[in-house]
C-alpha positions as a printed NumPy array, in Angstrom:
array([[ 35.166,  -4.479,   2.573],
       [ 31.658,  -3.977,   3.493],
       [ 30.29 ,  -0.269,   3.177],
       [ 28.069,   1.585,   5.549],
       [ 25.184,   3.954,   4.291],
       [ 26.409,   6.623,   1.687],
       [ 27.095,  10.207,   2.827],
       [ 29.981,  12.373,   3.021],
       [ 31.441,  10.397,   6.082],
       [ 31.285,   6.952,   5.09 ],
       [ 32.608,   4.34 ,   7.081],
       [ 34.179,   0.933,   5.819],
       [ 33.57 ,  -1.885,   7.488],
       [ 36.075,  -5.127,   8.037],
       [ 35.025,  -8.467,   8.999],
       [ 37.008,  -9.489,  12.064],
       [ 37.166, -13.126,  13.766],
       [ 35.88 , -13.419,  17.073],
       [ 35.197, -17.121,  19.105],
       [ 31.659, -16.223,  18.911],
       [ 31.84 , -15.759,  15.09 ],
       [ 32.052, -13.031,  12.713],
       [ 31.852,  -9.323,  13.801],
       [ 31.974,  -6.425,  11.255],
       [ 33.759,  -3.421,  12.243],
       [ 31.958,  -0.307,  10.719],
       [ 34.879,   2.309,  11.873],
       [ 38.265,   0.741,  11.049],
       [ 39.705,   3.694,   9.545],
       [ 38.719,   5.356,  12.896],
       [ 41.073,   2.94 ,  15.025],
       [ 44.083,   2.918,  12.624],
       [ 47.238,   4.281,  14.678],
       [ 45.343,   3.475,  17.758],
       [ 45.873,  -0.433,  17.382],
       [ 44.741,  -1.617,  21.024],
       [ 44.956,  -5.076,  22.2  ],
       [ 41.774,  -6.089,  23.439],
       [ 43.035,  -7.743,  27.161],
       [ 42.288, -11.477,  27.732],
       [ 39.048, -11.312,  29.482],
       [ 35.563, -13.12 ,  29.081],
       [ 33.762, -12.916,  26.241],
       [ 31.199, -10.047,  27.749],
       [ 34.185,  -7.917,  28.797],
       [ 35.894,  -8.017,  25.267],
       [ 32.438,  -7.236,  23.723],
       [ 32.365,  -3.952,  26.467],
       [ 35.288,  -2.742,  25.516],
       [ 35.209,  -3.066,  21.675],
       [ 31.783,  -1.42 ,  21.773],
       [ 33.409,   1.739,  23.903],
       [ 35.862,   1.921,  21.033],
       [ 32.781,   1.798,  18.372],
       [ 30.968,   4.268,  20.101],
       [ 33.957,   6.384,  20.633],
       [ 34.509,   6.678,  17.114],
       [ 31.157,   7.131,  15.917],
       [ 30.708,  10.051,  17.613],
       [ 33.153,  11.93 ,  15.384],
       [ 31.497,  10.264,  12.176],
       [ 27.559,  10.159,  13.23 ],
       [ 24.832,  11.881,  14.975],
       [ 22.837,   9.792,  17.213],
       [ 18.997,   9.865,  16.362],
       [ 16.949,   9.512,  19.235],
       [ 14.958,   6.268,  19.754],
       [ 16.825,   4.484,  16.873],
       [ 19.05 ,   2.281,  18.856],
       [ 21.824,   3.023,  16.189],
       [ 23.504,   6.166,  14.358],
       [ 22.556,   7.402,  10.901],
       [ 25.05 ,   9.004,   8.916],
       [ 25.481,  13.092,   9.464],
       [ 23.754,  14.118,   6.227],
       [ 20.286,  15.292,   6.953],
       [ 17.157,  14.762,   5.222],
       [ 15.724,  17.737,   3.488],
       [ 11.594,  17.889,   3.744],
       [ 10.263,  18.424,   0.43 ],
       [  7.88 ,  21.823,  -0.113],
       [  4.816,  20.164,  -1.47 ],
       [  3.104,  16.93 ,  -2.444],
       [  2.928,  16.231,  -5.898],
       [ -0.308,  13.998,  -6.74 ],
       [  0.808,  11.646,  -9.839],
       [ -2.469,   9.661, -10.88 ],
       [ -3.134,   7.482, -13.417],
       [ -5.482,   8.737, -16.177],
       [ -7.895,   6.149, -15.584],
       [ -9.175,   8.59 , -12.796],
       [-10.212,  10.882, -15.668],
       [-13.365,   8.409, -15.894],
       [-16.065,   9.959, -13.911],
       [-17.38 ,   7.588, -11.177],
       [-14.35 ,   5.129, -11.157],
       [-12.4  ,   4.656,  -7.83 ],
       [ -9.411,   6.726,  -9.084],
       [-11.85 ,   9.746, -10.112],
       [-13.33 ,   9.554,  -6.349],
       [-10.119,   9.517,  -4.604],
       [ -8.537,  12.114,  -6.478],
       [-11.43 ,  14.59 ,  -5.937],
       [-11.973,  13.668,  -2.2  ],
       [ -8.032,  13.928,  -1.743],
       [ -7.658,  17.014,  -3.567],
       [-10.688,  18.678,  -1.136],
       [ -9.257,  17.419,   1.841],
       [ -5.67 ,  18.618,   1.438],
       [ -6.887,  21.973,   0.325],
       [ -9.058,  22.393,   3.22 ],
       [ -5.978,  21.415,   5.716],
       [ -3.88 ,  23.913,   4.084],
       [ -1.587,  20.989,   3.066],
       [  0.396,  22.223,  -0.522],
       [  0.016,  19.894,  -3.53 ],
       [  0.004,  19.863,  -7.267],
       [ -1.544,  17.191,  -9.307],
       [ -0.264,  15.65 , -12.503],
       [ -1.17 ,  12.693, -15.067],
       [  1.281,   9.825, -14.783],
       [  2.442,  10.032, -18.316],
       [  3.21 ,  14.004, -17.729],
       [  6.227,  13.211, -15.193],
       [  9.469,  11.743, -15.939],
       [ 11.26 ,  12.794, -12.688],
       [ 10.459,  14.382,  -9.342],
       [ 12.704,  16.769,  -7.678],
       [ 13.801,  17.017,  -3.692],
       [ 11.057,  19.898,  -3.799],
       [  8.176,  17.448,  -4.273],
       [  6.853,  14.395,  -2.423],
       [  5.488,  11.888,  -4.864],
       [  2.11 ,  10.73 ,  -4.062],
       [  1.094,   8.119,  -6.306],
       [ -2.063,   6.074,  -7.551],
       [ -2.004,   2.911,  -9.842],
       [  1.234,   4.527, -11.869],
       [  4.806,   5.885, -11.561],
       [  6.007,   2.826,  -9.868],
       [  9.772,   4.021, -11.454],
       [  9.463,   7.225, -10.12 ],
       [  8.49 ,   6.227,  -6.479],
       [ 11.824,   3.578,  -7.227],
       [ 14.206,   6.427,  -8.201],
       [ 13.192,   8.536,  -5.45 ],
       [ 13.636,   5.846,  -3.07 ],
       [ 16.808,   5.033,  -4.503],
       [ 18.057,   9.305,  -3.96 ],
       [ 17.051,   8.455,  -0.33 ],
       [ 14.056,  10.129,  -0.687],
       [ 10.481,   9.839,   0.963],
       [  7.52 ,   8.888,  -1.184],
       [  4.061,   7.654,  -0.706],
       [  1.801,   5.009,  -2.431],
       [ -1.924,   4.98 ,  -2.17 ],
       [ -4.191,   1.864,  -2.555],
       [ -0.684,   0.018,  -3.073],
       [  2.402,  -1.381,  -2.013],
       [  6.068,  -0.998,  -2.795],
       [  7.958,  -3.849,  -3.758],
       [  9.883,  -5.383,  -0.684],
       [ 13.306,  -4.749,   0.368],
       [ 15.602,  -1.431,   0.423],
       [ 13.526,   0.83 ,  -1.548],
       [ 10.619,  -0.151,   0.296],
       [ 12.019,   1.557,   3.457],
       [ 11.591,   5.352,   1.971],
       [  7.964,   4.483,   0.612],
       [  5.104,   4.878,   2.815],
       [  1.724,   3.33 ,   1.616],
       [ -2.007,   3.48 ,   2.696],
       [ -4.344,   0.853,   1.231],
       [ -7.685,  -0.741,   1.591],
       [ -7.355,  -4.376,   2.881],
       [ -9.12 ,  -6.078,  -0.336],
       [ -8.834,  -9.572,   1.191],
       [-10.734,  -8.836,   4.671],
       [-13.36 ,  -7.357,   2.321],
       [-13.681, -10.542,   0.216],
       [-14.006, -12.372,   3.495],
       [-16.772,  -9.87 ,   4.833],
       [-18.446, -10.378,   1.7  ],
       [-18.472, -14.389,   2.105],
       [-19.831, -14.102,   5.518],
       [-22.793, -11.893,   4.361],
       [-23.494, -14.264,   1.857],
       [-22.587, -18.082,   3.777],
       [-26.033, -18.421,   5.158],
       [-27.471, -18.601,   1.039],
       [-24.206, -20.153,  -0.304],
       [-24.681, -23.783,   0.938],
       [-28.163, -23.932,  -0.832],
       [-26.523, -23.799,  -4.687],
       [-24.008, -22.519,  -6.711],
       [-22.264, -19.448,  -5.577],
       [-19.841, -17.289,  -7.976],
       [-17.428, -14.482,  -7.873],
       [-17.516, -12.137, -10.601],
       [-14.152, -10.263, -11.012],
       [-12.683,  -7.268, -12.175],
       [ -9.398,  -7.359, -14.702],
       [ -7.944, -10.742, -14.016],
       [ -4.733,  -8.684, -13.252],
       [ -5.571,  -6.548, -11.022],
       [ -4.594,  -6.864,  -7.578],
       [ -7.391,  -5.298,  -5.99 ],
       [ -9.979,  -8.022,  -7.466],
       [ -7.572, -10.566,  -7.051],
       [ -7.459,  -9.889,  -3.229],
       [-11.098,  -9.731,  -3.05 ],
       [-11.882, -12.898,  -4.938],
       [ -9.161, -14.598,  -2.363],
       [-10.489, -13.374,   0.653],
       [-14.003, -14.646,  -0.787],
       [-12.856, -18.128,  -1.514],
       [-11.11 , -18.469,   1.95 ],
       [-14.124, -18.678,   3.559],
       [-16.509, -20.097,   0.755],
       [-13.919, -22.738,  -0.928],
       [-16.595, -24.07 ,  -3.458],
       [-16.978, -20.802,  -5.415],
       [-16.708, -20.396,  -9.181],
       [-14.637, -17.158, -10.284],
       [-15.186, -15.451, -13.507],
       [-13.243, -12.407, -14.435],
       [-15.351,  -9.666, -16.324],
       [-11.719,  -8.031, -17.569],
       [-13.479,  -4.317, -16.766],
       [-14.959,  -2.319, -13.589],
       [-17.309,  -0.787, -15.68 ],
       [-20.586,  -1.987, -16.208],
       [-21.669,  -0.95 , -19.823],
       [-18.596,  -3.366, -20.447],
       [-19.23 ,  -6.313, -18.11 ],
       [-22.267,  -7.398, -20.304],
       [-21.394, -10.732, -21.43 ],
       [-19.848, -12.029, -18.14 ],
       [-23.229, -10.757, -15.995],
       [-24.971, -12.441, -18.575],
       [-23.132, -15.428, -17.996],
       [-24.078, -14.9  , -14.498],
       [-27.502, -14.1  , -14.83 ],
       [-27.706, -18.087, -16.72 ],
       [-25.786, -19.756, -14.3  ],
       [-28.52 , -20.211, -11.98 ],
       [-26.26 , -19.308,  -8.998],
       [-27.74 , -18.743,  -5.646],
       [-25.094, -16.577,  -4.337],
       [-22.876, -14.024,  -5.99 ],
       [-20.5  , -11.485,  -5.257],
       [-19.341,  -8.949,  -7.7  ],
       [-15.591,  -7.321,  -6.816],
       [-17.089,  -3.704,  -7.226],
       [-21.133,  -2.333,  -7.368],
       [-20.852,  -1.332, -11.28 ],
       [-20.341,  -5.064, -11.715],
       [-23.13 ,  -6.201,  -9.627],
       [-25.093,  -3.15 , -11.378],
       [-24.62 ,  -4.92 , -14.522],
       [-25.612,  -8.521, -12.834],
       [-29.403,  -7.012, -11.888],
       [-29.623,  -5.607, -15.312],
       [-28.739,  -8.737, -17.076],
       [-30.894, -10.486, -15.013],
       [-33.806,  -8.289, -15.639],
       [-33.737,  -8.231, -19.297],
       [-33.434, -11.896, -19.461],
       [-36.086, -12.513, -16.741],
       [-34.013, -14.744, -14.393],
       [-34.588, -14.403, -10.869],
       [-31.424, -12.181,  -9.613],
       [-29.421, -14.172,  -6.932],
       [-28.288, -13.248,  -3.637],
       [-25.868,  -9.965,  -4.598],
       [-23.339,  -8.435,  -2.468],
       [-20.996,  -5.799,  -4.406],
       [-17.839,  -3.997,  -3.257],
       [-17.118,   0.058,  -2.769],
       [-20.639,   1.225,  -1.788],
       [-20.987,   3.481,  -4.445],
       [-23.757,   5.983,  -5.214],
       [-25.342,   3.071,  -7.373],
       [-25.311,   0.832,  -4.824],
       [-27.734,   3.002,  -2.39 ],
       [-30.21 ,   3.563,  -5.455],
       [-30.189,  -0.167,  -6.325],
       [-30.498,  -1.239,  -2.322],
       [-27.144,  -3.223,  -2.754],
       [-25.828,  -5.287,  -0.404],
       [-22.209,  -4.002,  -0.499],
       [-18.711,  -3.86 ,   1.543],
       [-17.702,  -0.175,   2.149],
       [-14.248,   1.497,   1.252],
       [-13.155,   3.634,   4.065],
       [-13.069,   7.014,   2.052],
       [-12.926,   8.9  ,   5.323],
       [-10.214,   6.915,   6.8  ],
       [ -8.319,   6.367,   3.273],
       [ -8.505,  10.196,   2.449],
       [ -7.511,  11.729,   6.043],
       [ -4.763,   8.525,   6.898],
       [ -3.082,   9.833,   3.385],
       [ -3.047,  13.36 ,   4.237],
       [ -1.509,  12.825,   7.342],
       [  1.217,  10.828,   6.197],
       [  1.825,  13.668,   3.812],
       [  1.725,  16.327,   6.303],
       [  4.287,  14.097,   8.379],
       [  6.824,  14.316,   5.745],
       [  6.343,  17.567,   4.384],
       [  7.153,  18.582,   8.35 ],
       [ 10.617,  16.476,   8.015],
       [  9.981,  13.685,   9.657],
       [ 12.065,  11.163,   8.996],
       [ 10.993,   8.075,  10.795],
       [ 10.481,   4.764,   9.297],
       [  8.2  ,   4.045,   6.261],
       [  4.857,   3.028,   7.399],
       [  2.437,   0.355,   5.859],
       [ -1.172,   1.176,   6.487],
       [ -4.144,  -1.393,   6.012],
       [ -7.617,   0.202,   6.53 ],
       [-10.412,  -2.322,   6.808],
       [-13.683,  -2.031,   4.78 ],
       [-16.97 ,  -2.465,   6.537],
       [-20.13 ,  -4.527,   5.269],
       [-23.288,  -2.459,   4.381],
       [-26.674,  -4.997,   4.333],
       [-29.309,  -3.914,   2.206],
       [-32.2  ,  -5.478,   0.326],
       [-30.235,  -7.923,  -1.951],
       [-28.386,  -9.926,   0.544]])
């Protein structure tokens, strides 16, 4: 037996042998008492007759969804009343990506009159049907629970695990790999003249990994170092190693790491390399740092658009949206 989608009216499928292979009949109970022998016609005619029986039975079990090309169970999805922004507590740190994202998203939602609440990840254990979970760097288990309950969720700057649960989870993210490629293209004219280094953030951070992978796909002989942090004040040792390396070109996976490299060069008297950061944070403009700019407006607006769709009752397939960052060239490269 093969069970169909869950709901009050659950159809049970039975595998049946036909000359061209196995066919799964999802509405066998509806045909009980109506055993109708299929005439000896061509395969096309057999399929036409069988399809007519299936469609006739499904009309009593399911409702058609326009444009879906199939049927869904008769249980309607109830739209949530408001979004629940669930952020990792790292967003409490001023100047961080999470801090900037949270403030921008809250301001944008408020300006559009989209109802929402905000909470830290360790203060939430579950989310009821009245809320749409919107998660950043947190609450993956809550997102999974919501998807298992066949309710929608949204992940910001991340993606759900592949599989059935992902059909209920929207995601809006920055294309870090593409950003790394952009940085490599800016530094390519200098890279061939000497050593090239990539200074990443935390080693297991998917953003750092994506940016390093994109950069090294273009400049294959680049050496990768990991600062273990995204913050300048904690990256002193790694930044000093970069300054002393004599590298001709350096890509830092965020602007604060680039700031640390410039500070180390200034402190030790080494000439700064050609340098590119990532984010286009305020410090990049202050230092005249070439960088790869995050698409902040696009990230916030697209996230708000997805939230509004789900709150309005839109039940279409989950979307995976990747936004491309753009290079900003200044004096450092």
